[in-house]
Structure formats: C-alpha cells, structure tokens
C-alpha positions as a Python dict, from the first residue, in 0.01 Angstrom:
ca = {
    (1, 'M'): (0, 0, 0),
    (2, 'A'): (-112, 97, -355),
    (3, 'V'): (-475, 73, -245),
    (4, 'D'): (-402, 310, 48),
    (5, 'R'): (-234, 553, -190),
    (6, 'Q'): (-529, 529, -428),
    (7, 'M'): (-768, 596, -138),
    (8, 'E'): (-560, 899, -35),
    (9, 'I'): (-573, 1035, -390),
    (10, 'E'): (-949, 971, -398),
    (11, 'E'): (-987, 1165, -71),
    (12, 'L'): (-788, 1456, -215),
    (13, 'L'): (-1005, 1460, -529),
    (14, 'N'): (-1320, 1447, -315),
    (15, 'A'): (-1187, 1739, -109),
    (16, 'I'): (-1131, 1940, -430),
    (17, 'N'): (-1484, 1851, -538),
    (18, 'D'): (-1619, 1970, -200),
    (19, 'I'): (-1428, 2297, -230),
    (20, 'L'): (-1571, 2356, -579),
    (21, 'E'): (-1924, 2271, -464),
    (22, 'Q'): (-1902, 2505, -167),
    (23, 'A'): (-1725, 2785, -354),
    (24, 'K'): (-1908, 3114, -383),
    (25, 'G'): (-2013, 3211, -731),
    (26, 'V'): (-1898, 3529, -902),
    (27, 'P'): (-2213, 3734, -975),
    (28, 'F'): (-2326, 3736, -1339),
    (29, 'S'): (-2059, 3480, -1426),
    (30, 'E'): (-2014, 3104, -1446),
    (31, 'K'): (-1700, 3132, -1234),
    (32, 'V'): (-1654, 3051, -869),
    (33, 'M'): (-1402, 3177, -616),
    (34, 'V'): (-1173, 2920, -455),
    (35, 'E'): (-867, 2937, -233),
    (36, 'R'): (-586, 2901, -489),
    (37, 'N'): (-323, 2783, -238),
    (38, 'E'): (-552, 2514, -101),
    (39, 'I'): (-629, 2371, -448),
    (40, 'M'): (-264, 2393, -556),
    (41, 'E'): (-153, 2218, -237),
    (42, 'M'): (-396, 1932, -304),
    (43, 'T'): (-296, 1893, -670),
    (44, 'N'): (73, 1895, -572),
    (45, 'E'): (2, 1623, -316),
    (46, 'I'): (-167, 1413, -586),
    (47, 'R'): (139, 1459, -808),
    (48, 'R'): (369, 1352, -523),
    (49, 'R'): (173, 1032, -478),
    (50, 'L'): (151, 929, -846),
    (51, 'P'): (526, 901, -921),
    (52, 'Q'): (564, 631, -654),
    (53, 'E'): (392, 391, -895),
    (54, 'L'): (637, 495, -1164),
    (55, 'E'): (929, 440, -924),
    (56, 'H'): (792, 92, -855),
    (57, 'S'): (790, 8, -1227),
    (58, 'R'): (1147, 140, -1261),
    (59, 'Y'): (1247, -85, -970),
    (60, 'V'): (1083, -381, -1145),
    (61, 'L'): (1283, -314, -1463),
    (62, 'E'): (1608, -283, -1267),
    (63, 'E'): (1527, -604, -1079),
    (64, 'K'): (1466, -782, -1411),
    (65, 'E'): (1804, -666, -1542),
    (66, 'R'): (1976, -775, -1221),
    (67, 'I'): (1817, -1122, -1238),
    (68, 'L'): (1921, -1161, -1602),
    (69, 'A'): (2277, -1049, -1521),
    (70, 'D'): (2295, -1296, -1232),
    (71, 'A'): (2169, -1573, -1460),
    (72, 'H'): (2439, -1491, -1717),
    (73, 'K'): (2709, -1483, -1449),
    (74, 'E'): (2597, -1818, -1309),
    (75, 'A'): (2583, -1971, -1656),
    (76, 'D'): (2932, -1838, -1735),
    (77, 'A'): (3064, -1973, -1405),
    (78, 'I'): (2913, -2315, -1471),
    (79, 'K'): (3052, -2316, -1824),
    (80, 'A'): (3397, -2207, -1704),
    (81, 'A'): (3396, -2478, -1438),
    (82, 'A'): (3297, -2738, -1695),
    (83, 'E'): (3571, -2630, -1933),
    (84, 'E'): (3830, -2636, -1656),
    (85, 'E'): (3723, -2985, -1553),
    (86, 'R'): (3741, -3100, -1914),
    (87, 'N'): (4095, -2959, -1953),
    (88, 'N'): (4210, -3136, -1634),
    (89, 'M'): (4088, -3473, -1762),
    (90, 'I'): (4208, -3442, -2120),
    (91, 'N'): (4536, -3637, -2059),
    (92, 'E'): (4383, -3983, -2050),
    (93, 'H'): (4185, -4113, -2347),
    (94, 'E'): (3894, -4283, -2166),
    (95, 'I'): (3878, -4015, -1900),
    (96, 'T'): (3896, -3749, -2169),
    (97, 'K'): (3605, -3899, -2356),
    (98, 'R'): (3395, -3921, -2039),
    (99, 'A'): (3496, -3572, -1935),
    (100, 'Y'): (3397, -3433, -2273),
    (101, 'E'): (3054, -3591, -2246),
    (102, 'Q'): (3007, -3463, -1894),
    (103, 'A'): (3127, -3118, -1993),
    (104, 'E'): (2878, -3110, -2277),
    (105, 'E'): (2602, -3218, -2040),
    (106, 'I'): (2702, -2951, -1791),
    (107, 'V'): (2717, -2686, -2066),
    (108, 'E'): (2375, -2792, -2194),
    (109, 'A'): (2238, -2800, -1839),
    (110, 'S'): (2382, -2456, -1768),
    (111, 'K'): (2236, -2321, -2092),
    (112, 'K'): (1899, -2467, -1996),
    (113, 'V'): (1925, -2318, -1646),
    (114, 'A'): (2022, -1982, -1795),
    (115, 'R'): (1731, -1999, -2044),
    (116, 'D'): (1489, -2100, -1770),
    (117, 'M'): (1614, -1823, -1540),
    (118, 'K'): (1593, -1570, -1822),
    (119, 'I'): (1239, -1679, -1911),
    (120, 'G'): (1142, -1676, -1542),
    (121, 'A'): (1291, -1330, -1494),
    (122, 'K'): (1110, -1197, -1801),
    (123, 'E'): (780, -1350, -1688),
    (124, 'Y'): (828, -1209, -1338),
    (125, 'A'): (910, -863, -1473),
    (126, 'D'): (619, -882, -1720),
    (127, 'D'): (377, -980, -1441),
    (128, 'L'): (495, -690, -1225),
    (129, 'L'): (474, -446, -1515),
    (130, 'Q'): (125, -572, -1596),
    (131, 'Q'): (19, -518, -1234),
    (132, 'V'): (161, -164, -1238),
    (133, 'D'): (-9, -101, -1573),
    (134, 'E'): (-343, -221, -1435),
    (135, 'Q'): (-302, -7, -1123),
    (136, 'M'): (-217, 298, -1331),
    (137, 'K'): (-516, 231, -1559),
    (138, 'R'): (-745, 201, -1256),
    (139, 'M'): (-603, 524, -1115),
    (140, 'G'): (-651, 696, -1452),
    (141, 'D'): (-1009, 568, -1480),
    (142, 'F'): (-1079, 674, -1123),
    (143, 'T'): (-929, 1019, -1181),
    (144, 'S'): (-1126, 1063, -1505),
    (145, 'A'): (-1448, 951, -1339),
    (146, 'S'): (-1388, 1183, -1043),
    (147, 'I'): (-1317, 1479, -1267),
    (148, 'D'): (-1625, 1397, -1481),
    (149, 'S'): (-1835, 1387, -1165),
    (150, 'I'): (-1694, 1720, -1047),
    (151, 'L'): (-1764, 1876, -1388),
    (152, 'K'): (-2120, 1739, -1397),
    (153, 'D'): (-2189, 1877, -1050),
    (154, 'Y'): (-2035, 2209, -1148),
    (155, 'E'): (-2244, 2226, -1469),
    (156, 'A'): (-2559, 2140, -1273),
    (157, 'N'): (-2484, 2421, -1026),
    (158, 'I'): (-2431, 2665, -1312),
    (159, 'K'): (-2756, 2556, -1476),
    (160, 'N'): (-2945, 2600, -1147),
    (161, 'F'): (-2786, 2941, -1098),
    (162, 'N'): (-2878, 3050, -1454),
    (163, 'T'): (-3232, 2917, -1411),
    (164, 'G'): (-3265, 3118, -1089),
    (165, 'L'): (-3133, 3429, -1262),
    (166, 'E'): (-3378, 3383, -1549),
    (167, 'Q'): (-3670, 3346, -1305),
    (168, 'K'): (-3566, 3663, -1119),
    (169, 'R'): (-3528, 3845, -1450),
    (170, 'Q'): (-3880, 3744, -1552),
    (171, 'I'): (-4013, 3866, -1216),
    (172, 'L'): (-3832, 4197, -1267),
    (173, 'Q'): (-3979, 4231, -1619),
    (174, 'Q'): (-4327, 4155, -1481),
    (175, 'N'): (-4279, 4415, -1207),
    (176, 'R'): (-4168, 4671, -1464),
    (177, 'K'): (-4472, 4596, -1678),
    (178, 'E'): (-4697, 4641, -1374),
    (179, 'L'): (-4524, 4969, -1293),
    (180, 'N'): (-4565, 5090, -1649),
    (181, 'V'): (-4934, 4991, -1650),
    (182, 'S'): (-4999, 5178, -1325),
    (183, 'R'): (-4800, 5479, -1451),
    (184, 'T'): (-5005, 5504, -1772),
    (185, 'A'): (-5327, 5460, -1573),
    (186, 'N'): (-5250, 5763, -1353),
}
C-alpha cells in the first residue's frame, strides 16, 4: 500500500513537472504562467497522502504501549495468582515450604515472561518505526530528486530561452548596422 501511495505521489510530482515544462513563458522574464488552482490542488493532494505514513507510525507507538500494558497486566495477574496460592497453602509447614518455592518460581517465570514480552514489544515497535523511517527517507529522497529534476529542466529551458533572445538581439543589431551603413551610403 505504501508503494502505491509513493507511486501516486510520484505521478503527481511528474504532472507538476509536465505543467511547468509546458507552461508559457512570460516575455522578457524568467517566469512562466501556470494554472494556480491546478498546482495547488496537486500539492494539497501530496500533503493528504504524506500524513498517512505519520498516522501509521502513531499507530505503531500506540500498539507498542498497548502490548506493554497487556504484558504488565498479565504479569500482575500471574503474580497475584501465585501470592494467593501461597497464602492458601501457608497453614501446613511442608506444604507451605513447597508453596513458597513454587510461588517464587511462578513469580520469576512471570517476571521473565513480562521481560520477554516487553523486549519483544520494543523490538516489534522499533522494527515498525525503522520501516516507517526508511519509507519516509525514501519518499524524501524521491521528492528531493524530483524537485531537483524539475529545477534542472526549468533552468535548461530558461537558458535556452535566453540564448535564443541573445541570438535574436545580435541579428537585430546586425540589421541595424546594415541599415545604418545603407543610410550613410545614400
């Protein structure tokens, strides 16, 4: 789905590039005329598509917190059950001793489970955040490259336009010289 969104953004940027390439130049200026509403509509569409990645990262963080909270609840429930079992068996000496050992094992096991779940949740959240980070970096690199390409094309068009103007100016100067020569000859 992220690849589709990235492709859609790429298409929008290419459309903006096409509009700029096909835009009519303002005479004696480096500016071009474009349809403001069309460009604004496309940039707003790009903005609408980018925050979805941010929403995904927010979801990942909330999911991490939920997993950690569940792990704590489960650990507390296991610990409470162990303590209750220990209290029920405390009346008899041998049973009490065995119950204490089992309770300690259960508490240790629950702590280990809670630690493992917490580590797993953090690793899962970190992996998802890394994926989102990489996607956002790729989108940023792509956007930068697309804008650089648009600017290079735009600068090349301006250079060609200025070169053409300079050539026409030289022709005009030559024509004026020829006119002045023929005027002085008459």
